[in-house]
N, C-alpha and C positions, 0 to 999 in steps of 0.2 A: 783619175784624179790624183794629183800629187800635192804634197805639202813640202815646200822647199825652203831651206834656210838661206840666210844671206850668203853663207859659204857656197852652197850649191848653186845659187843664182850667179855667182861669180864665174862658175865653171861651165855654165850652160848657155853660151851666147846664141846658139841656134834654136833654143826653145821656142815653140809656137803653141799658142793656146786659143781656143775659142772664147774662153772666159778666164780672166785673171782676177784674183782677189788679193787685196792688200789690207790686212787687218792687224790690230793689236801691236802697234809700234811701241815698244818699250826699250829702255836703255840696255841692250844686250850687245856683247861682243864689241864694245866701243874701242878697246885697244886695237883690235884687228883692223877696224875701219877708220881709225884716226879721229873718233868722236861721233857724236850723234848725227851730224850732217852726212858723214860718210856712210854710216849705218843705214840711214834713210835712203840714200842714193843706191846702196846695194840692194835693199829690199824693193825699191821702185823699179828695178830691172824687170820684175814680173809684168809690169804694165806694158813694156815694150813687146813682151811675148804675145800680147793680145793683138798687136798690129792695129791698123786703122779700122778694121771691120769688127774686131772682137769687142766683147763686153768687159768692162772693168767694174768690179764690185769693190768698193772701198769704204773703209770706216771713216769716222770723223775724228778730228783732233788737230792740234797745231802742226803736226808733221804731215798729216794726210790731206787736210783741206786744200793746201796749195797744189798738191798733185792732182786732186779731183778737178780743181778749177782749170789747170793747164790742159787736162784731157778734154774737158768740155770746150774750151776755147779752140782746141785743135779739131773740133767736130767729132770727137769720139763718143761712144756710148758709155755712160756712167750710171751706175746705181749706187746710191749712198746708203750705207747700212748704219743703223743705230741699235745699241743693245735693247732699247725699248721695243724694237720690232720683233724680238725673239718670240717664238711660240710659247704659249702659257704652259705647254706640256713639260717644259724643262724646269719649271719653278720648284718642284719638289725633288729634283734629282741632285743629291749632294755633290756628286762628282762633276756636275756642270754648273756649280755655283760661281758667281762673280761676273762682272760686266764683260770681261774678255770672252768668257764662254757664251754669254748671251749674244755678243756680237757675232761669234762663230755660228751660233744657231740661227740668227737672223739672216746670215749670208748663205747658209746651206741651200735653201730653195732655189737660189740663183744658179747653183751648180747643176741642177737637175733639168731635164727637158721640161718645157712648159707643161706638157700633158701630165707629167708626174708630180709637179710641184704641189698639188693639193694633198698628196699623200704625206708630205712632211709634217702636216698638222696632227697626224695621228700619233698617239704615244708609242705605237709599234715602230714608228719611223725613227725613234731615238734609242737604238740599242745600246746597252752598256756592255763593254768588253771586260770580262773578268780578268783579273791579274794585270790590269793596265796600271803601271806605276810610273816610273820615270821614262822619258823618251817617247811616251805615247800621249799625244796631246788630244784633247777633246775634239778638235777640228778634224781629226782622223776618223771620227765616227761618221762623218759625212760620206765616207767611202763605203760604209756598211749599209746605207739606206737601200731598201728594196726598190727596184724600179718596176 
């Protein structure tokens, strides 16, 4: 499992993935990408990595909804994620507060094999990494789930 920035997606044209996630579009790196439209286009490159057969897991919002619609119209597999779909086990975890973290938590089960997805509902499936300050996003916790 990889979490890739818009910068990294620009330099990995051969990336292939069984599952690609696009969540939490916020106005970052706008100068580099020439504005929000360029930033969204850079982030949307992850969807190409899934190819025609891969699953795309995508959040909701004005920048993401058109991408999900285009994927569906092309016959691709799409799962729409909403922060309200997050497991209740994250409610009391201060380091996972906020709708962007709830969206990450709701998306996490889609990254696991179907046989293991039920385990994500357990509080033990949400480890907290001590010392995680800057540069360590909560979505990286998904990589620490036991299979």
